[in-house]
Residue, then its C-alpha position, 0 to 999 in steps of 0.5 A: m179700670l185702674l183696678k183691672i189694670s193692676t190685677i192683670a199686671l200683678i197676675p204672676a205675683l198673685i199666683v205665686q203669693g196666692n199659692a204660698v198663702k194657701k200652703n202656709t196659712l193655718r186652717l181653722a175650723e168653724p167653732a162648735g156650738k148651737r146655731q139655732g135656738r132661743v135665749g134671753t128674757g124680754k121683748a120678742l126678737s128674731v135674728l138671722i145671721l147669714g154669710d161666710s167664715a166670719a159670720a160662722g165664727v172662724g177664729v174662735e173655738t165655740q159659738e159663744d165666743a163668735l159673732l153669734g155669741a157676742v150678739l146674744q150676750q149683748l141682747k139677752d137681758g132685754y130680749e127673748i131672742q129666737y136665733q139662727l145662724e146660716a154661714t159657711s166658711g169659704h162661701s162667696t155671695g153667690q153661695v150665700i144666695k143659694t143658701t138663702k134660696n134653700m131656706l124655708a120662708q119665715h119672718f126674721d126681725v133682723v138679718i145680719t150679713s157678712v160676705g165679701v172676702n171670698d169674692i175678693t179672692k176670686l177677683t170679683s170686681p166691685k161692680d159685679w160684686m154689687k150686682k150680687q149684693q143686690q140679688l142677695y138683699a132682694e132674696i132676703n127681703q122676699k124670704f124673711t121680710p126683715e124690719l132691719i138688715i145690717a150689712s157688715g162691710v168687707p174687711p180691709m184685706n191689705m191689713f191682714p197679717a197673713l197676706p204679703n204685698p202686693l197681694a194684700w195691697l190689691f185685695g185691699q183695693y178690691a175691699k175699698g171699692m166694694n165698701k164704697n158701693l155697699a155704703k151707697f146702696v145701703q143709704q138707698q134702702a129703707n130697712m138697711q144699715w151697715i157696719e164698717y169693718d174698722l181693722q185700724r180701730f181694732k189695732i188702736l185698741n190692741l185687738e189682735m186677729a185670730k192666730d191664722g192672721f185672717h179671721p177675727s179673734k174673740e175680742i174683735y167678735t165681741l166689739w163687732g157684736q156690740q156694734l150690731a147690738d147697738k143698731i138693733r136696740q135703736m130699732f127695737 
């Protein structure tokens, strides 16, 4: 209720600041590179990455420096990996669900997701967002029968350099609510784990975001990929 009241109260400021951010924030393209293939030697492992611009690797120039590349780099010496990336900049959970529905049914050992920022910019409440998440993971389980799903938490948007207050503060409150609901949901699923997007830790490690102040940098993708790889190794 407090979040809804705060949103209504801040609507005039949100409109002004939102338009300014859209006008002034540097727009980065999705990185070039292969999004599907096979790499590595060792135990067979199939991996699918689904989601938004962060999943797609926006913030770097090549997929080798993006999330996909970071995960493959970590795992390729111990696994023969069949990989696929299905992610699009600007996609909300509803659009990721549509992407999933349009894909061919096939088995993936691991499915990694990253989605939420574009739901926040549309002011989707944490409660409604969680309903969409449940739909997404039900579709993933039915379509891909994964042994492990790793959900990436929503980044704390209050810490995004590109966002001014009170816009940043409000978006941060949405992210906080979404992550709280996501963590609770994941704990109830037998084949799910989640990774918190710990931007405070990244800052302590002197890891800066991409030059647009909105997306991960190569260094952040590398650390994120290490976290994902650690969870995968624990299962396979």
